[in-house]
C-alpha positions as CSV (number, residue, x, y, z in Angstrom):
1,M,-19.9,-19.6,-1.7
2,K,-20.2,-16.9,0.9
3,A,-18.4,-14.1,-1.0
4,Q,-19.0,-14.9,-4.7
5,P,-19.2,-11.6,-6.7
6,K,-21.7,-11.0,-9.5
7,A,-18.9,-11.6,-12.0
8,S,-15.1,-11.6,-12.2
9,H,-14.5,-8.2,-13.8
10,F,-16.0,-4.7,-13.8
11,V,-15.7,-3.1,-17.3
12,D,-17.4,-0.1,-18.9
13,G,-19.7,0.4,-15.9
14,A,-20.9,-3.2,-15.5
15,Y,-19.9,-6.6,-14.2
16,V,-18.4,-8.8,-16.9
17,E,-17.7,-12.5,-17.0
18,D,-15.6,-14.6,-19.3
19,K,-15.1,-18.1,-18.1
20,A,-12.5,-18.8,-20.8
21,G,-10.0,-17.2,-18.4
22,A,-8.3,-19.5,-15.9
23,P,-10.1,-19.8,-12.6
24,I,-8.8,-18.2,-9.4
25,E,-10.0,-19.6,-6.1
26,V,-10.5,-17.1,-3.3
27,V,-9.6,-18.8,0.0
28,Y,-10.7,-17.6,3.4
29,P,-7.5,-17.7,5.4
30,A,-9.2,-18.4,8.8
31,T,-10.6,-21.8,7.6
32,G,-9.0,-22.6,4.3
33,E,-12.4,-22.8,2.6
34,V,-13.0,-21.5,-0.9
35,I,-15.4,-18.6,-0.6
36,A,-15.4,-17.4,-4.3
37,V,-14.0,-18.2,-7.7
38,V,-13.1,-15.6,-10.3
39,H,-11.6,-15.9,-13.7
40,E,-8.5,-14.3,-15.2
41,A,-9.1,-11.6,-17.7
42,T,-8.9,-12.8,-21.3
43,P,-7.3,-10.6,-23.9
44,A,-10.9,-9.6,-24.9
45,V,-11.7,-8.4,-21.4
46,V,-8.4,-6.5,-21.1
47,E,-9.1,-4.8,-24.5
48,A,-12.6,-3.8,-23.4
49,A,-11.3,-2.3,-20.2
50,L,-8.5,-0.3,-21.9
51,A,-10.8,0.9,-24.7
52,S,-13.5,2.0,-22.3
53,A,-11.0,3.8,-20.1
54,K,-9.5,5.6,-23.1
55,R,-12.9,6.8,-24.2
56,A,-14.3,7.8,-20.8
57,Q,-11.2,9.7,-19.8
58,V,-11.6,12.4,-22.5
59,D,-15.0,13.6,-21.2
60,W,-14.1,13.2,-17.6
61,A,-11.0,15.4,-18.0
62,A,-13.1,18.0,-19.6
63,M,-15.3,18.4,-16.6
64,K,-14.8,21.1,-14.0
65,P,-12.6,19.8,-11.2
66,V,-15.3,20.6,-8.7
67,E,-17.8,18.5,-10.6
68,R,-15.4,15.5,-10.5
69,S,-14.9,16.2,-6.8
70,R,-18.6,16.1,-6.0
71,I,-18.9,12.6,-7.5
72,L,-15.8,11.3,-5.6
73,R,-17.1,12.7,-2.4
74,R,-20.4,10.8,-2.9
75,A,-18.3,7.6,-3.3
76,A,-16.6,8.3,0.0
77,D,-20.0,8.8,1.7
78,I,-21.3,5.5,0.3
79,I,-18.2,3.7,1.6
80,R,-18.7,5.1,5.0
81,A,-22.4,4.3,5.0
82,R,-21.7,0.6,4.2
83,G,-18.7,0.3,6.5
84,D,-19.8,-2.9,8.3
85,E,-20.6,-4.7,5.1
86,L,-17.4,-3.7,3.4
87,A,-15.3,-4.5,6.5
88,R,-16.8,-8.0,6.5
89,L,-15.9,-8.5,2.9
90,E,-12.4,-7.3,3.5
91,T,-12.0,-9.7,6.4
92,L,-13.2,-12.7,4.2
93,D,-10.9,-11.6,1.4
94,T,-7.7,-11.1,3.6
95,G,-8.3,-12.9,6.9
96,K,-7.6,-9.7,8.8
97,P,-9.5,-9.2,12.1
98,I,-12.7,-7.2,11.6
99,Q,-11.6,-4.9,14.4
100,E,-8.9,-3.8,11.9
101,T,-11.0,-3.7,8.7
102,L,-13.7,-1.6,10.4
103,V,-11.3,1.2,11.1
104,A,-8.2,0.9,8.9
105,D,-9.0,-0.4,5.4
106,W,-12.0,0.9,3.7
107,P,-12.1,4.0,6.0
108,S,-8.7,5.0,4.9
109,G,-9.9,4.5,1.3
110,A,-12.8,6.8,2.0
111,D,-10.5,9.4,3.6
112,S,-8.3,9.3,0.4
113,L,-11.3,9.9,-1.9
114,E,-12.6,12.7,0.3
115,W,-9.2,14.4,0.6
116,F,-8.3,14.3,-3.1
117,A,-11.8,15.4,-4.0
118,G,-11.1,18.5,-1.9
119,L,-7.6,19.0,-3.3
120,A,-8.4,18.7,-7.0
121,P,-10.1,22.0,-7.6
122,T,-7.1,23.8,-6.0
123,V,-4.6,22.3,-8.5
124,T,-3.6,25.2,-10.8
125,G,-0.8,26.3,-13.0
126,E,1.4,29.4,-12.6
127,T,2.1,32.6,-14.5
128,I,5.7,33.6,-15.2
129,P,6.2,37.2,-16.2
130,L,8.9,37.9,-18.8
131,G,8.6,41.6,-19.2
132,R,6.4,42.2,-22.3
133,D,5.7,38.4,-22.8
134,F,4.8,35.8,-20.3
135,V,4.6,32.0,-19.8
136,Y,1.7,30.2,-18.1
137,T,1.5,26.5,-17.2
138,I,-1.4,24.1,-17.1
139,R,-1.5,20.9,-15.1
140,E,-3.0,18.2,-17.3
141,P,-4.0,14.6,-16.5
142,L,-1.8,11.9,-17.9
143,G,-4.6,9.8,-19.5
144,V,-5.2,6.1,-18.8
145,C,-3.4,4.9,-15.7
146,V,-2.9,1.2,-14.6
147,G,-3.1,0.3,-10.9
148,I,-1.6,-3.0,-9.7
149,G,-2.6,-3.8,-6.2
150,A,-1.1,-6.0,-3.4
151,W,-2.9,-8.5,-1.2
152,N,-2.3,-7.0,2.2
153,Y,-4.5,-3.9,1.9
154,P,-6.4,-4.6,-1.3
155,S,-9.3,-2.1,-0.9
156,Q,-7.2,0.6,0.7
157,I,-4.6,0.4,-2.1
158,A,-7.4,0.5,-4.8
159,C,-8.7,3.7,-3.3
160,W,-5.2,5.2,-2.7
161,K,-4.5,4.8,-6.4
162,A,-7.9,5.7,-7.8
163,A,-8.4,8.8,-5.7
164,P,-5.6,10.9,-7.1
165,A,-5.9,9.4,-10.5
166,L,-9.6,10.1,-11.0
167,S,-9.7,13.4,-9.1
168,L,-7.1,14.9,-11.4
169,G,-8.9,13.8,-14.6
170,N,-7.4,10.4,-15.4
171,A,-9.0,7.0,-16.0
172,M,-7.8,3.8,-14.3
173,V,-7.7,0.1,-15.1
174,F,-7.0,-1.7,-11.8
175,K,-5.7,-5.2,-11.4
176,P,-6.0,-6.5,-7.8
177,S,-3.8,-9.2,-6.5
178,E,-5.1,-12.6,-7.5
179,V,-5.0,-13.6,-3.8
180,T,-7.5,-10.8,-2.7
181,P,-9.6,-9.9,-5.8
182,L,-13.0,-9.0,-4.2
183,G,-12.8,-5.5,-2.7
184,A,-11.8,-3.6,-5.9
185,L,-15.0,-4.9,-7.6
186,K,-17.1,-3.3,-4.9
187,L,-15.2,-0.1,-5.3
188,A,-15.9,0.0,-9.0
189,E,-19.6,-0.7,-8.3
190,I,-19.7,2.2,-5.8
191,F,-18.0,4.6,-8.2
192,V,-20.7,4.0,-10.8
193,E,-23.4,4.4,-8.2
194,A,-21.8,7.7,-7.1
195,G,-21.9,9.0,-10.7
196,V,-18.5,8.1,-12.1
197,P,-18.9,7.6,-15.9
198,A,-18.9,4.1,-17.2
199,G,-15.4,2.9,-18.2
200,L,-13.5,5.4,-16.1
201,F,-12.5,2.9,-13.4
202,N,-12.3,-0.8,-14.6
203,V,-11.3,-3.9,-12.6
204,V,-9.7,-6.9,-14.3
205,Q,-8.6,-10.0,-12.5
206,G,-5.5,-12.0,-13.2
207,R,-1.9,-13.0,-12.4
208,G,1.3,-11.6,-13.8
209,A,0.5,-12.1,-17.5
210,V,-2.6,-9.9,-17.2
211,G,-0.6,-7.2,-15.4
212,A,2.1,-7.4,-18.1
213,S,-0.5,-6.9,-20.9
214,L,-1.7,-3.8,-19.2
215,V,1.7,-2.3,-18.4
216,T,2.9,-2.7,-22.0
217,D,-0.2,-1.4,-23.8
218,A,0.4,1.8,-25.9
219,R,-2.7,3.5,-24.5
220,V,-1.4,3.4,-20.9
221,A,0.3,6.6,-19.8
222,K,1.2,5.7,-16.2
223,V,1.6,2.6,-14.0
224,S,1.2,2.6,-10.2
225,L,2.3,-0.6,-8.5
226,T,2.3,-1.8,-4.9
227,G,4.2,-5.1,-4.5
228,S,7.5,-6.8,-4.0
229,V,10.9,-5.8,-5.3
230,P,11.1,-8.6,-7.8
231,T,7.7,-7.6,-9.3
232,G,8.7,-4.0,-9.2
233,R,11.8,-4.7,-11.3
234,R,9.8,-6.4,-14.0
235,V,7.1,-3.7,-14.1
236,Y,9.6,-0.9,-14.1
237,A,11.5,-2.5,-17.0
238,A,8.3,-3.1,-19.0
239,A,7.0,0.5,-18.4
240,A,10.3,2.0,-19.3
241,D,10.1,0.5,-22.8
242,G,7.1,2.7,-23.4
243,V,8.6,5.7,-21.5
244,R,5.6,5.6,-19.1
245,H,5.2,7.4,-15.8
246,V,5.7,5.0,-12.9
247,T,5.2,5.0,-9.2
248,M,6.1,2.0,-7.1
249,E,5.7,1.2,-3.4
250,L,7.7,-1.9,-2.8
251,G,9.1,-3.9,0.1
252,G,10.9,-2.8,3.2
253,K,13.1,-4.0,6.1
254,S,12.6,-0.9,8.2
255,P,14.5,0.1,11.4
256,L,12.8,1.2,14.6
257,I,15.4,2.7,16.9
258,V,14.6,2.9,20.6
259,F,17.0,5.0,22.7
260,D,17.3,4.4,26.5
261,D,15.5,7.6,27.4
262,A,12.4,6.5,25.5
263,S,9.1,5.5,27.2
264,V,9.4,1.7,27.2
265,E,5.7,1.3,27.3
266,D,5.2,3.5,24.2
267,A,8.1,1.9,22.4
268,V,6.9,-1.6,23.0
269,G,3.4,-0.6,21.8
270,A,4.9,0.9,18.6
271,A,7.1,-2.2,18.0
272,M,4.0,-4.4,18.3
273,L,2.0,-2.2,15.9
274,G,5.0,-2.3,13.6
275,N,5.3,-6.1,13.6
276,F,2.0,-7.7,14.6
277,Y,-0.8,-5.5,13.1
278,S,-2.3,-7.3,10.1
279,A,-0.4,-10.4,11.3
280,G,2.8,-8.6,10.3
281,Q,1.8,-8.2,6.6
282,V,2.6,-4.5,6.3
283,C,5.3,-3.3,3.9
284,S,6.4,-0.4,6.2
285,N,6.7,-2.6,9.3
286,G,9.6,-1.8,11.6
287,T,10.9,-5.4,11.7
288,R,14.4,-4.5,12.8
289,V,13.9,-3.1,16.3
290,F,17.2,-1.6,17.6
291,V,17.1,-1.2,21.4
292,Q,19.8,0.6,23.3
293,K,21.5,-1.8,25.6
294,G,20.6,0.0,28.8
295,I,16.9,-0.8,28.5
296,K,17.2,-4.0,26.3
297,E,16.1,-6.6,28.9
298,R,13.4,-4.3,30.4
299,F,12.1,-3.8,26.8
300,L,12.1,-7.5,26.1
301,A,10.4,-8.4,29.3
302,R,7.5,-6.0,28.8
303,L,7.3,-7.0,25.1
304,A,6.9,-10.6,26.0
305,E,4.2,-9.8,28.6
306,R,2.1,-7.8,26.2
307,T,2.6,-10.2,23.3
308,A,1.3,-13.0,25.5
309,G,-2.0,-11.1,25.8
310,I,-2.7,-10.9,22.0
311,S,-5.9,-12.7,21.1
312,L,-5.7,-14.9,18.1
313,G,-8.9,-16.4,16.6
314,D,-11.9,-15.9,14.4
315,P,-11.3,-12.7,12.4
316,L,-15.1,-12.0,12.3
317,D,-15.1,-11.8,16.1
318,E,-14.5,-8.2,17.1
319,A,-12.5,-9.4,20.2
320,T,-9.9,-11.0,17.9
321,Q,-6.7,-8.9,17.7
322,M,-4.7,-11.0,15.3
323,G,-5.8,-13.2,12.4
324,P,-4.2,-15.7,10.1
325,L,-1.7,-15.0,7.3
326,V,-3.3,-14.6,3.9
327,S,-2.5,-18.0,2.5
328,A,-0.9,-21.4,3.2
329,A,2.1,-20.4,1.1
330,Q,2.7,-17.3,3.1
331,M,2.4,-19.2,6.4
332,D,4.9,-21.7,5.2
333,K,7.3,-19.0,4.1
334,V,7.1,-17.3,7.5
335,L,7.5,-20.5,9.4
336,G,10.6,-21.1,7.2
337,Y,12.1,-17.8,8.4
338,I,11.4,-18.7,12.0
339,A,13.2,-22.0,11.6
340,T,16.1,-20.2,9.9
341,A,16.3,-17.7,12.8
342,K,16.5,-20.5,15.3
343,A,19.2,-22.3,13.3
344,E,21.3,-19.1,13.0
345,G,21.4,-18.5,16.8
346,A,18.7,-15.9,17.4
347,R,17.2,-16.1,20.9
348,L,13.5,-16.9,20.9
349,V,11.7,-14.7,23.3
350,C,8.1,-15.8,22.6
351,G,6.1,-17.5,19.9
352,G,8.1,-19.4,17.3
353,G,5.6,-21.6,15.6
354,R,2.2,-22.2,14.1
355,A,-0.6,-21.2,16.4
356,A,-2.6,-24.1,18.0
357,L,-5.9,-23.5,16.3
358,N,-8.0,-26.1,14.5
359,T,-8.0,-24.4,11.1
360,G,-6.5,-21.6,9.2
361,F,-3.1,-20.2,8.4
362,Y,-2.2,-18.8,11.9
363,V,1.4,-18.1,13.1
364,Q,2.1,-17.1,16.7
365,P,3.4,-13.5,17.2
366,T,7.1,-14.2,17.5
367,V,10.0,-12.2,18.9
368,F,13.7,-13.0,18.5
369,A,16.4,-11.2,20.5
370,D,20.2,-11.1,20.2
371,V,19.7,-10.8,16.4
372,T,22.8,-9.7,14.5
373,D,22.9,-7.8,11.3
374,G,23.9,-10.7,9.2
375,M,21.1,-13.0,10.2
376,T,18.5,-13.8,7.5
377,I,15.6,-12.2,9.5
378,A,17.6,-9.0,9.8
379,R,18.2,-8.9,6.0
380,E,15.1,-10.2,4.3
381,E,11.4,-9.1,4.4
382,V,9.5,-11.8,6.3
383,F,6.0,-10.3,5.9
384,G,4.6,-12.1,8.9
385,P,4.4,-11.6,12.7
386,V,8.1,-12.0,13.4
387,M,10.1,-9.2,15.2
388,A,13.8,-9.1,15.3
389,V,15.3,-7.2,18.3
390,L,18.9,-6.0,17.9
391,D,20.8,-4.1,20.5
392,F,23.2,-1.1,20.1
393,E,25.3,1.2,22.2
394,T,25.7,4.6,20.4
395,E,23.7,6.8,18.1
396,E,26.3,6.6,15.4
397,E,26.3,2.8,15.5
398,A,22.5,2.7,15.3
399,V,22.3,5.0,12.3
400,A,25.0,3.2,10.4
401,R,23.4,-0.2,11.0
402,A,19.9,1.0,10.3
403,N,21.0,2.2,6.9
404,D,22.9,-0.9,6.0
405,T,20.1,-2.4,3.8
406,E,18.9,-2.2,0.2
407,F,15.5,-1.1,1.4
408,G,14.4,2.4,2.3
409,L,10.7,2.4,2.9
410,A,10.3,3.5,6.5
411,A,12.0,4.2,9.8
412,G,11.1,5.2,13.3
413,V,12.9,6.7,16.3
414,F,11.8,6.7,20.0
415,T,13.5,9.1,22.4
416,A,12.6,11.8,24.8
417,D,15.3,14.0,23.2
418,L,13.6,15.7,20.3
419,T,16.8,17.3,19.1
420,R,18.3,13.8,18.8
421,A,15.1,12.5,17.2
422,H,15.2,15.0,14.4
423,R,19.0,14.6,14.0
424,V,18.7,10.8,13.6
425,I,15.6,11.0,11.3
426,A,17.5,13.3,9.0
427,R,20.3,10.7,8.6
428,L,18.1,7.7,8.1
429,E,17.7,6.6,4.4
430,A,14.0,6.1,4.3
431,G,11.1,7.8,2.6
432,T,8.5,7.6,5.4
433,C,9.5,8.2,9.0
434,W,8.0,8.5,12.5
435,I,9.2,10.1,15.8
436,N,7.6,8.5,18.9
437,A,5.0,6.8,16.8
438,Y,4.9,4.1,14.1
439,N,2.8,3.0,11.1
440,L,0.4,5.9,11.1
441,T,-0.3,6.8,7.5
442,P,-2.8,9.6,7.1
443,V,-3.8,10.3,3.5
444,E,-2.8,14.0,4.0
445,G,0.9,13.0,4.1
446,P,2.9,11.5,1.3
447,F,3.9,7.8,1.6
448,G,6.7,6.0,-0.2
449,G,10.2,4.8,-0.1
450,S,13.8,5.2,-1.4
451,K,16.5,2.9,-2.6
452,M,14.9,-0.5,-3.6
453,S,11.7,0.3,-1.8
454,G,10.3,2.3,-4.7
455,V,9.9,5.5,-6.6
456,G,7.4,8.3,-6.3
457,R,4.8,9.0,-3.6
458,E,1.3,8.1,-2.8
459,N,-1.1,10.4,-0.9
460,G,-0.6,14.0,0.1
461,R,-0.1,16.9,-2.3
462,A,3.0,15.1,-3.6
463,A,0.7,12.6,-5.5
464,V,-0.3,15.5,-7.8
465,E,3.1,15.3,-9.4
466,H,2.6,11.7,-10.3
467,Y,-0.8,11.9,-11.9
468,T,-0.4,15.1,-13.9
469,Q,2.0,16.6,-16.3
470,V,2.9,20.3,-16.9
471,K,2.2,22.1,-20.1
472,S,4.1,25.3,-20.6
473,V,2.7,28.0,-22.8
474,Y,4.7,31.0,-24.0
475,V,2.6,34.0,-24.9
476,G,4.1,36.6,-27.2
477,M,2.6,40.1,-26.7
478,G,4.5,42.0,-29.4
479,P,6.1,41.7,-32.9
480,V,8.3,38.7,-33.6
481,D,12.0,39.6,-33.6
482,A,13.6,37.3,-36.2
483,P,17.2,37.8,-37.5
484,Y,16.2,36.8,-41.0
């Protein structure tokens, strides 16, 4: 098998196998072939991971922040030095084109490790004068954190969770998605090579039951999940029982509003990035594209022209611009949404079916116009290359309709009027927004959603709040004044 790892899990600084766990086949989405088999973590493996994380975290937290930072910076350097090899593994694991994985997946992970390595030594408390006495605060790590990853950006997500957690003195047990289990193992291996102590970052494979056993363990102080809303509900409830810290980045049905003074070429490009990149399997995608009526037909015509030029094919070919969906089940789900859109009266502009390739889980990049707010593809997260174009007349109408959703992950605005851009963004109910751009997520800026799209933030200085807690210390500088 072309991507078989040394073992299924990485625990206490080494690969670990326990074939008593149920097998999980790793399928290459471009061909449907099984390229690796891993096994679910047994209770013994989960226990070893949590115990080693608990032990390793104590000494790691006692290190100087700058010493931790040097180690994480070395890990970032190793990732960059092995960029081609890691990109190929990511492509095999996810089916994403290598032209994407070379620049967007592991590189973003390296950026995150580097940035938090630089930030950690600057995280300090404060001194609060009270006249004679004073209070000072200390930012302390939480302890053992659990990371639960998603299948669309498996290695990036592993890094995005590990970087703030480890840099600030925590340990992490990470469970990748069972659909894409390979990249996190490489990250654990790289950490040890860089000098991260054994046990500080562990990877255990499994489905929902393994995740539940991690989330409910008394040794776990914090849970960070990237996943769907239904999964988020379950994890949130389980974590709440133990009063654990939680951050969750969940689904979205994000609006991209294009006003009639916008650059059509730029807006079309952003809409394509926000619907077709990674075959549409991006949580922040702007899948409801609201186009002002004055430019609607011009927008659709140019969108159809550019979409026709997208190259589908072998993800390992650097000329390929769009690959398959991650699994047969995901392909069938997306094709079901396309069929529903047709039945509900949406106008098909282009695409609309399975791509005519010999193998793999490919769906044509698809655009529907004349979509109304009540249609299924305007309400539910498709997570595939399916764009819904809706038209509007006024700014007030666009804002009201954009906010009419349970989700609140992302939003975008295209207009030449920057006053209007800022005004509209301020009214949109979304945690991550863009003006005249879309789906750019530098690690320097916080990322996350509102409403049903999650709680907390990843990346940026905001992440410090979610991986540390404040200890407040009152210092008495004189005699104790007691009334008895």
